[in-house]
C-alpha positions in Angstrom: -58.4 60.7 71.8 -61.9 61.1 73.2 -63.6 58.1 74.7 -66.3 58.4 72.0 -63.6 58.2 69.3 -62.0 55.2 71.0 -65.3 53.3 70.9 -66.5 54.5 67.5 -66.2 51.0 66.0 -68.8 49.9 68.7 -71.2 52.7 67.6 -70.6 51.9 63.9 -71.5 48.2 64.6 -74.6 49.3 66.4 -75.7 51.3 63.4 -75.0 48.4 61.0 -77.1 46.1 63.3 -79.9 48.5 63.5 -79.9 48.9 67.3 -83.1 50.6 68.3 -83.6 53.5 70.7 -79.8 54.1 70.6 -78.5 56.8 72.9 -74.9 57.8 73.4 -73.6 60.4 75.9 -70.2 61.2 77.3 -69.8 62.3 80.9 -66.6 62.7 82.8 -64.5 60.5 80.5 -67.1 57.7 80.5 -69.1 56.8 77.4 -72.7 55.8 78.2 -74.4 53.7 75.5 -78.0 52.5 75.5 -80.1 50.6 73.0 -82.1 47.5 72.1 -80.7 44.7 70.0 -83.0 42.4 68.1 -81.5 39.2 69.5 -79.0 38.0 72.1 -76.5 37.3 69.3 -76.5 40.9 68.3 -76.0 42.0 71.9 -73.1 39.6 72.2 -71.5 41.1 69.1 -71.7 44.6 70.7 -70.1 43.3 73.9 -67.4 41.4 72.0 -66.5 44.7 70.2 -66.5 46.6 73.5 -64.1 44.1 75.1 -61.9 44.0 71.9 -61.4 47.7 72.3 -61.5 48.2 76.1 -60.5 44.9 77.6 -62.5 42.4 79.6 -63.6 45.0 82.2 -63.5 48.4 80.6 -64.0 51.3 83.0 -64.5 54.0 80.5 -67.8 52.7 79.0 -71.1 51.8 80.4 -73.5 50.0 78.1 -77.1 49.1 78.7 -78.1 46.9 75.8 -81.4 45.1 76.0 -82.8 42.4 73.8 -86.1 42.7 71.9 -86.6 39.0 71.1 -85.2 36.8 73.9 -87.1 33.7 72.7 -84.2 32.8 70.3 -80.5 33.4 70.1 -80.8 34.7 66.6 -82.7 34.4 63.3 -80.5 33.5 60.4 -81.2 34.1 56.7 -79.7 31.2 54.7 -77.2 32.2 52.0 -76.3 30.2 49.0 -73.7 27.5 49.8 -74.5 27.3 53.5 -75.2 24.2 55.5 -76.6 23.7 58.9 -73.2 22.6 60.2 -71.5 25.7 58.7 -74.2 27.9 60.4 -73.8 26.0 63.7 -70.0 26.6 63.5 -70.6 30.3 63.0 -73.0 30.8 65.9 -71.7 28.2 68.4 -68.2 27.4 67.3 -69.2 23.7 66.9 -70.4 22.3 63.6 -72.0 19.3 65.4 -74.6 21.6 67.0 -76.4 21.6 63.6 -78.8 19.1 65.3 -80.0 21.8 67.6 -80.7 24.2 64.7 -82.5 21.4 62.8 -84.6 20.5 65.8 -85.6 24.2 66.3 -86.7 24.4 62.6 -88.6 21.1 62.0 -91.6 23.2 61.0 -89.8 24.3 57.8 -87.1 21.6 57.5 -87.6 17.9 56.7 -84.0 17.0 56.2 -80.9 18.5 57.9 -79.0 18.2 54.6 -81.5 20.3 52.6 -81.8 24.0 53.2 -82.5 26.8 50.7 -81.3 30.4 50.3 -83.5 33.0 51.9 -85.0 30.6 54.5 -85.1 32.2 57.9 -83.9 29.7 60.5 -84.3 30.0 64.3 -80.9 29.8 66.0 -81.9 28.4 69.4 -80.2 29.2 72.7 -78.0 26.3 73.7 
């Protein structure tokens, strides 16, 4: 199996996320991946997939993923049935961090218990 085939799920994820300026080359058994993610969250998703396939310190891939907007961790579009605590659990693994999300969005939210589908929320770095 070629190293590119091994890491194909990483390349597929990059396409789904819309990684910009993507460039993939294979040299001497090492896959070199370059691109720009919109947010740190998307960059983390790419790295999590790399580690899932190649282990904590894979030696057969070199990735240079930059971040376009480093002012936030991510921007989340609210879906029907979501709450700030559910969103916080997804991004931080801790539902109680909903307070940080609420604080970062007081310009569009008045109450942490009231959010609407299609609102775009800033997910702050914590």
